[in-house]
MDAnalysis code that builds the backbone (N, CA, C; Angstrom):
import MDAnalysis as mda
import numpy as np

u = mda.Universe.empty(432, n_residues=144, atom_resindex=np.repeat(np.arange(144), 3), trajectory=True)
u.add_TopologyAttr("name", ["N", "CA", "C"] * 144)
u.add_TopologyAttr("resid", np.arange(1, 145))
u.add_TopologyAttr("resname", ["MET", "SER", "SER", "SER", "GLY", "TYR", "GLU", "PHE", "LEU", "GLU", "HIS", "THR", "ALA", "ASP", "ALA", "TYR", "ILE", "ALA", "ALA", "TYR", "GLY", "GLY", "SER", "LEU", "ALA", "GLU", "ALA", "PHE", "GLU", "ASN", "ALA", "ALA", "ARG", "ALA", "MET", "PHE", "ASP", "THR", "MET", "SER", "TYR", "VAL", "GLU", "LYS", "VAL", "GLU", "GLY", "LYS", "ASP", "GLU", "GLU", "SER", "LEU", "GLU", "VAL", "SER", "ALA", "ARG", "ASP", "GLU", "HIS", "ALA", "LEU", "LEU", "TYR", "SER", "TRP", "LEU", "GLU", "GLU", "LEU", "LEU", "LEU", "ARG", "PHE", "ASP", "ILE", "GLU", "ASN", "ARG", "LEU", "TYR", "SER", "ARG", "PHE", "ARG", "VAL", "ASP", "SER", "ILE", "GLU", "LYS", "THR", "GLN", "GLN", "GLY", "TYR", "THR", "LEU", "LYS", "ALA", "LYS", "VAL", "TRP", "GLY", "GLU", "LEU", "PHE", "ASP", "VAL", "LEU", "LYS", "HIS", "GLY", "SER", "LYS", "THR", "ASP", "VAL", "LYS", "ALA", "VAL", "THR", "TYR", "HIS", "MET", "MET", "GLU", "ILE", "ILE", "ARG", "GLU", "GLY", "SER", "LYS", "VAL", "THR", "ILE", "LYS", "TYR", "VAL", "LEU", "ASP", "ILE"])
u.atoms.positions = np.array([
    [117.339, 123.365, 68.166],
    [118.579, 123.898, 68.860],
    [119.311, 125.017, 68.252],
    [119.784, 125.733, 69.112],
    [120.664, 126.869, 68.146],
    [122.013, 126.559, 68.122],
    [122.904, 127.334, 67.277],
    [123.872, 126.533, 66.714],
    [125.269, 127.087, 67.597],
    [124.549, 127.390, 68.611],
    [125.679, 127.105, 70.033],
    [125.900, 126.504, 70.842],
    [124.841, 125.544, 70.805],
    [124.931, 124.331, 71.569],
    [123.662, 124.472, 73.035],
    [123.325, 125.405, 72.835],
    [122.409, 125.971, 74.075],
    [121.352, 126.664, 73.802],
    [120.502, 127.061, 74.552],
    [119.175, 127.433, 74.583],
    [118.547, 128.201, 75.516],
    [118.543, 129.445, 75.827],
    [117.747, 129.577, 76.886],
    [116.247, 129.633, 76.565],
    [115.387, 128.861, 78.369],
    [114.087, 128.298, 77.566],
    [113.619, 129.456, 78.910],
    [112.284, 129.480, 78.683],
    [111.470, 130.409, 79.209],
    [111.646, 129.856, 80.910],
    [111.335, 130.884, 81.852],
    [111.375, 130.898, 83.055],
    [110.733, 131.824, 83.939],
    [109.982, 131.802, 84.946],
    [109.759, 133.036, 85.405],
    [110.518, 134.084, 86.095],
    [111.058, 133.318, 87.127],
    [112.685, 134.294, 87.911],
    [113.722, 134.124, 87.279],
    [114.181, 133.143, 87.129],
    [115.736, 132.228, 86.914],
    [115.975, 132.016, 85.320],
    [116.827, 131.799, 85.241],
    [117.836, 131.326, 84.382],
    [117.332, 129.622, 83.758],
    [116.561, 129.463, 82.621],
    [116.526, 128.162, 82.502],
    [117.301, 127.268, 81.195],
    [117.901, 126.508, 81.398],
    [119.089, 126.528, 80.415],
    [118.640, 125.158, 79.493],
    [118.818, 124.497, 78.407],
    [119.143, 123.797, 77.782],
    [120.119, 123.543, 76.913],
    [120.984, 122.483, 76.987],
    [122.381, 122.205, 76.448],
    [122.567, 121.056, 75.785],
    [123.170, 121.366, 74.374],
    [123.145, 119.745, 73.681],
    [124.330, 119.088, 73.254],
    [124.556, 118.292, 73.180],
    [125.262, 117.845, 72.380],
    [125.431, 116.376, 72.277],
    [126.448, 115.916, 71.379],
    [126.215, 114.559, 70.576],
    [127.071, 113.432, 71.758],
    [127.403, 113.895, 72.676],
    [127.258, 113.073, 74.130],
    [127.466, 113.690, 75.393],
    [127.754, 113.310, 76.484],
    [127.662, 113.587, 77.724],
    [128.633, 114.955, 78.060],
    [129.581, 114.140, 77.443],
    [130.719, 115.623, 77.464],
    [130.175, 116.562, 76.889],
    [130.312, 116.751, 76.132],
    [129.901, 117.681, 74.957],
    [128.517, 118.351, 75.354],
    [127.828, 117.902, 76.144],
    [126.415, 118.482, 76.693],
    [126.684, 119.653, 78.181],
    [128.053, 118.560, 78.514],
    [128.334, 119.377, 80.024],
    [129.159, 120.756, 79.296],
    [129.542, 120.199, 78.594],
    [130.781, 121.603, 77.843],
    [129.788, 122.848, 77.591],
    [129.008, 122.477, 76.593],
    [127.874, 123.768, 76.006],
    [127.164, 123.973, 77.360],
    [126.762, 123.159, 78.230],
    [126.012, 123.749, 79.731],
    [126.933, 124.517, 80.281],
    [128.314, 124.919, 80.159],
    [129.339, 125.393, 81.130],
    [129.253, 126.952, 80.204],
    [129.348, 126.824, 78.998],
    [129.499, 128.040, 78.295],
    [128.287, 129.114, 78.314],
    [126.933, 128.122, 78.491],
    [125.758, 129.086, 78.688],
    [125.720, 129.321, 80.033],
    [126.482, 128.815, 80.854],
    [126.329, 129.605, 82.181],
    [126.853, 130.850, 82.147],
    [128.574, 130.879, 81.745],
    [129.107, 131.908, 81.690],
    [128.269, 133.127, 80.464],
    [127.588, 132.954, 79.589],
    [127.077, 133.522, 78.784],
    [125.760, 134.193, 79.588],
    [125.158, 133.578, 80.617],
    [124.423, 133.856, 81.235],
    [124.782, 135.516, 82.178],
    [126.215, 134.831, 82.295],
    [126.809, 136.543, 83.394],
    [127.238, 137.608, 82.715],
    [128.658, 137.010, 81.271],
    [128.823, 138.175, 80.644],
    [128.597, 137.593, 79.141],
    [129.628, 138.151, 78.488],
    [129.406, 137.757, 76.712],
    [130.988, 137.257, 76.413],
    [130.497, 135.679, 76.503],
    [131.685, 135.068, 76.598],
    [132.157, 135.145, 75.229],
    [131.755, 135.693, 73.681],
    [132.673, 135.908, 72.904],
    [133.854, 136.862, 73.200],
    [133.712, 137.823, 74.181],
    [134.695, 138.545, 74.593],
    [135.701, 138.285, 75.533],
    [135.920, 136.799, 75.824],
    [136.749, 136.121, 77.063],
    [137.459, 135.334, 76.146],
    [138.902, 135.954, 76.159],
    [139.672, 135.592, 75.467],
    [140.281, 134.049, 76.556],
    [140.454, 133.046, 75.509],
    [141.301, 131.317, 76.178],
    [142.540, 132.093, 76.353],
    [143.135, 133.149, 77.624],
    [144.683, 133.185, 77.499],
    [144.861, 132.030, 78.854],
    [144.265, 131.729, 79.519],
    [144.671, 130.974, 80.375],
    [143.952, 129.152, 80.675],
    [144.703, 128.068, 80.635],
    [144.644, 127.413, 80.534],
    [144.260, 126.501, 81.927],
    [143.385, 125.887, 82.441],
    [143.374, 125.431, 84.095],
    [142.555, 123.612, 83.831],
    [143.452, 122.948, 84.749],
    [142.912, 121.585, 84.412],
    [141.498, 121.762, 86.029],
    [140.784, 120.765, 86.056],
    [139.663, 120.391, 87.014],
    [139.414, 119.343, 87.031],
    [138.766, 118.942, 88.158],
    [138.320, 117.298, 88.266],
    [137.031, 117.693, 89.136],
    [136.048, 117.341, 89.144],
    [134.569, 116.971, 90.152],
    [134.322, 115.920, 90.587],
    [133.910, 115.325, 91.553],
    [133.029, 113.624, 91.645],
    [131.932, 113.971, 92.389],
    [130.781, 113.353, 91.996],
    [129.634, 113.267, 92.431],
    [129.314, 111.617, 92.836],
    [128.197, 111.360, 93.070],
    [127.173, 110.558, 93.289],
    [126.602, 109.742, 91.888],
    [126.124, 110.763, 91.512],
    [125.294, 110.610, 90.259],
    [125.566, 111.383, 89.201],
    [125.106, 111.198, 87.649],
    [125.609, 111.964, 86.335],
    [124.321, 113.571, 87.091],
    [123.666, 113.648, 87.643],
    [123.093, 114.636, 87.932],
    [123.548, 115.661, 88.922],
    [123.959, 115.270, 90.031],
    [125.154, 115.383, 90.858],
    [126.346, 115.803, 90.496],
    [126.959, 115.334, 89.362],
    [128.197, 115.716, 88.787],
    [127.993, 116.917, 88.185],
    [126.938, 116.704, 87.099],
    [126.260, 118.408, 86.566],
    [126.755, 119.346, 87.443],
    [125.926, 119.114, 88.397],
    [125.873, 120.660, 89.641],
    [127.022, 120.962, 90.473],
    [127.956, 119.588, 90.398],
    [129.523, 120.039, 90.936],
    [130.179, 120.493, 89.948],
    [130.087, 120.128, 88.573],
    [130.914, 121.082, 87.729],
    [130.680, 122.623, 87.179],
    [129.203, 122.633, 87.403],
    [128.969, 123.722, 86.888],
    [129.311, 124.892, 88.436],
    [129.120, 124.163, 89.407],
    [129.329, 124.714, 90.674],
    [130.783, 124.811, 91.268],
    [131.919, 124.196, 90.420],
    [133.351, 124.469, 90.420],
    [133.176, 125.597, 89.876],
    [133.156, 125.691, 88.592],
    [133.213, 126.781, 87.792],
    [132.462, 128.212, 88.350],
    [131.621, 128.408, 88.716],
    [131.037, 129.378, 89.105],
    [131.606, 129.945, 90.571],
    [132.153, 128.934, 91.460],
    [133.187, 129.540, 92.192],
    [134.581, 129.827, 92.016],
    [135.109, 129.280, 91.076],
    [136.466, 129.884, 90.127],
    [135.818, 131.637, 90.055],
    [134.660, 131.690, 89.480],
    [134.123, 133.330, 89.538],
    [134.259, 134.120, 90.280],
    [133.379, 133.411, 91.015],
    [133.276, 134.268, 92.347],
    [134.282, 134.371, 93.453],
    [135.547, 133.526, 93.655],
    [136.411, 133.564, 94.609],
    [137.376, 133.906, 93.646],
    [138.088, 133.740, 92.286],
    [139.137, 134.172, 91.746],
    [138.696, 135.277, 90.566],
    [137.428, 135.636, 90.645],
    [137.362, 136.390, 89.191],
    [137.381, 136.266, 87.658],
    [137.377, 134.694, 87.666],
    [137.758, 133.926, 86.741],
    [136.387, 133.782, 85.647],
    [136.603, 134.340, 84.386],
    [135.664, 133.815, 83.430],
    [136.438, 133.091, 82.482],
    [135.433, 132.212, 82.046],
    [136.125, 131.157, 80.862],
    [134.959, 131.087, 79.627],
    [135.449, 130.449, 78.501],
    [135.019, 130.868, 77.259],
    [134.985, 129.528, 76.367],
    [136.099, 128.411, 76.865],
    [135.740, 127.293, 76.224],
    [136.082, 126.331, 77.384],
    [135.773, 125.024, 76.854],
    [135.671, 123.849, 78.008],
    [135.969, 122.693, 76.953],
    [136.568, 121.896, 77.867],
    [137.383, 120.514, 76.829],
    [136.801, 119.301, 78.026],
    [135.691, 118.665, 77.904],
    [135.461, 117.554, 79.193],
    [136.169, 116.426, 78.323],
    [137.402, 115.840, 79.115],
    [138.126, 115.104, 78.670],
    [137.659, 113.833, 79.157],
    [137.201, 113.586, 80.066],
    [136.608, 112.878, 80.493],
    [135.407, 112.188, 81.652],
    [134.356, 111.573, 81.556],
    [133.289, 111.561, 82.655],
    [133.545, 109.637, 82.915],
    [133.931, 109.531, 83.795],
    [133.966, 108.260, 84.469],
    [133.281, 107.560, 85.379],
    [132.471, 106.310, 85.377],
    [131.961, 105.610, 86.097],
    [132.913, 105.208, 87.068],
    [132.832, 105.242, 88.651],
    [133.504, 104.766, 89.571],
    [132.388, 103.930, 90.293],
    [133.443, 103.055, 91.512],
    [132.720, 102.881, 92.663],
    [132.024, 104.111, 93.391],
    [132.173, 104.891, 93.414],
    [131.884, 106.007, 94.600],
    [130.948, 106.676, 93.507],
    [130.799, 107.010, 92.258],
    [130.330, 107.702, 91.560],
    [130.428, 107.671, 90.224],
    [130.581, 108.738, 89.956],
    [131.364, 109.497, 88.666],
    [132.425, 110.563, 88.949],
    [133.144, 110.910, 87.797],
    [134.333, 112.054, 88.068],
    [134.609, 112.414, 86.805],
    [134.660, 113.627, 86.846],
    [134.577, 114.274, 85.591],
    [136.124, 114.884, 85.081],
    [136.855, 114.998, 84.388],
    [138.350, 115.525, 84.258],
    [138.092, 116.644, 83.139],
    [138.271, 117.899, 83.004],
    [138.218, 118.833, 82.410],
    [139.558, 119.646, 82.102],
    [139.642, 120.234, 81.108],
    [140.369, 121.783, 80.658],
    [139.454, 122.759, 80.936],
    [139.772, 123.837, 81.050],
    [138.740, 125.343, 80.616],
    [140.131, 126.287, 80.336],
    [139.306, 127.383, 79.715],
    [140.509, 128.483, 79.226],
    [139.760, 129.651, 78.819],
    [139.981, 130.924, 80.052],
    [139.808, 132.360, 80.022],
    [140.756, 132.999, 80.637],
    [139.935, 134.011, 81.625],
    [140.974, 134.760, 81.592],
    [139.956, 135.895, 83.154],
    [140.916, 136.600, 83.624],
    [140.633, 137.425, 84.645],
    [139.412, 138.593, 84.082],
    [137.892, 138.359, 84.740],
    [137.069, 139.217, 84.667],
    [137.277, 140.677, 84.654],
    [137.275, 141.242, 83.355],
    [137.129, 142.867, 83.232],
    [135.838, 143.568, 82.727],
    [135.088, 144.320, 83.689],
    [133.539, 144.845, 83.318],
    [133.751, 145.392, 82.122],
    [134.845, 145.991, 81.433],
    [135.154, 146.985, 80.882],
    [134.883, 146.128, 79.185],
    [135.946, 145.246, 79.370],
    [135.961, 144.409, 78.588],
    [135.099, 143.437, 77.801],
    [134.652, 142.816, 79.281],
    [133.624, 141.174, 79.065],
    [132.004, 141.823, 79.030],
    [131.875, 143.126, 79.821],
    [130.884, 143.713, 79.966],
    [130.101, 142.603, 81.203],
    [128.642, 142.998, 81.430],
    [127.796, 141.997, 83.327],
    [126.692, 141.819, 82.418],
    [125.790, 140.803, 82.209],
    [124.623, 139.955, 82.317],
    [123.683, 140.416, 83.626],
    [123.985, 139.108, 83.625],
    [123.256, 138.885, 85.180],
    [123.939, 137.597, 86.239],
    [123.806, 138.247, 87.572],
    [124.328, 137.835, 88.306],
    [123.656, 135.996, 88.594],
    [124.628, 135.469, 88.678],
    [124.241, 134.041, 88.763],
    [124.649, 133.489, 90.722],
    [123.597, 133.726, 91.211],
    [123.633, 132.842, 92.900],
    [124.346, 131.601, 93.487],
    [123.716, 130.526, 92.368],
    [123.544, 129.491, 92.334],
    [123.131, 128.866, 91.388],
    [123.955, 126.997, 91.247],
    [123.347, 126.255, 90.258],
    [122.490, 125.459, 91.216],
    [121.196, 125.303, 90.224],
    [119.994, 124.563, 91.397],
    [120.090, 123.032, 90.974],
    [118.973, 122.008, 91.398],
    [118.550, 121.153, 90.984],
    [117.334, 120.876, 90.531],
    [116.884, 122.059, 90.517],
    [115.414, 122.364, 90.406],
    [115.241, 122.395, 88.815],
    [114.575, 121.532, 88.193],
    [113.995, 120.863, 86.616],
    [114.993, 120.538, 86.280],
    [116.461, 119.627, 87.185],
    [117.453, 119.641, 86.207],
    [116.894, 117.856, 85.258],
    [117.544, 117.985, 83.865],
    [116.871, 116.626, 83.421],
    [118.458, 116.716, 82.480],
    [118.894, 115.272, 82.638],
    [119.529, 114.705, 81.257],
    [118.506, 113.320, 80.332],
    [118.952, 114.179, 79.105],
    [118.014, 113.124, 78.505],
    [118.696, 112.795, 77.385],
    [118.906, 111.553, 77.197],
    [119.488, 110.582, 76.188],
    [118.410, 110.566, 74.927],
    [118.705, 110.573, 73.667],
    [117.819, 110.372, 72.871],
    [118.625, 110.407, 71.451],
    [118.928, 109.041, 70.973],
    [119.773, 108.349, 70.297],
    [121.155, 108.744, 70.432],
    [121.586, 109.603, 69.650],
    [123.010, 109.986, 69.622],
    [123.048, 111.290, 69.821],
    [121.769, 112.061, 70.954],
    [121.772, 113.489, 71.304],
    [121.683, 112.994, 72.762],
    [122.205, 113.960, 73.271],
    [122.237, 114.524, 74.483],
    [121.788, 115.959, 75.083],
    [120.547, 115.794, 75.812],
    [120.200, 116.965, 76.292],
    [120.031, 117.662, 77.760],
    [121.106, 118.425, 78.018],
    [121.023, 118.773, 79.974],
    [119.790, 119.643, 79.830],
    [119.078, 119.791, 81.083],
    [118.060, 121.230, 81.341],
    [118.528, 121.152, 82.725],
    [118.391, 122.642, 83.108],
    [119.121, 123.094, 84.367],
    [118.342, 124.538, 84.388],
    [118.669, 124.836, 86.184],
    [118.277, 125.942, 86.364],
    [119.542, 126.834, 87.081],
    [119.454, 127.804, 86.680],
    [120.425, 128.983, 87.193],
    [119.575, 129.973, 88.808],
    [119.956, 129.892, 89.421],
    [119.008, 130.879, 90.319],
    [120.187, 132.477, 90.311],
    [119.245, 133.100, 89.874],
    [119.569, 134.253, 89.642],
    [119.086, 135.704, 90.325],
])
């Protein structure tokens, strides 16, 4: 595991990522940071603007998909980049799961942030949530 909380795994055509955490919430945070690190240089993104978000889904895999997809949509529609993520809660409900989080970022500026790879979509392909003792590993593929 890298000190960043995630690593890029080998994949023939897409971005295959493993994100780690001491909890599911921390692994989700690192998964989001890895997605933005795929797209640009997150260390150059200032956390000027704070936003709250909430997503719901039927199970934990769908929740991961919804979390990353919501962030990707904000990039695509609102031109927002994020570098800091705090998942405040992941709760099991009668309908499935709900995630509440705060994210920090700013408007994308290619001259400031650079551009790496265009992410077209989050996928369920090869998606895993692995719990081993006090460690959570999330693996997922981004369509690039």
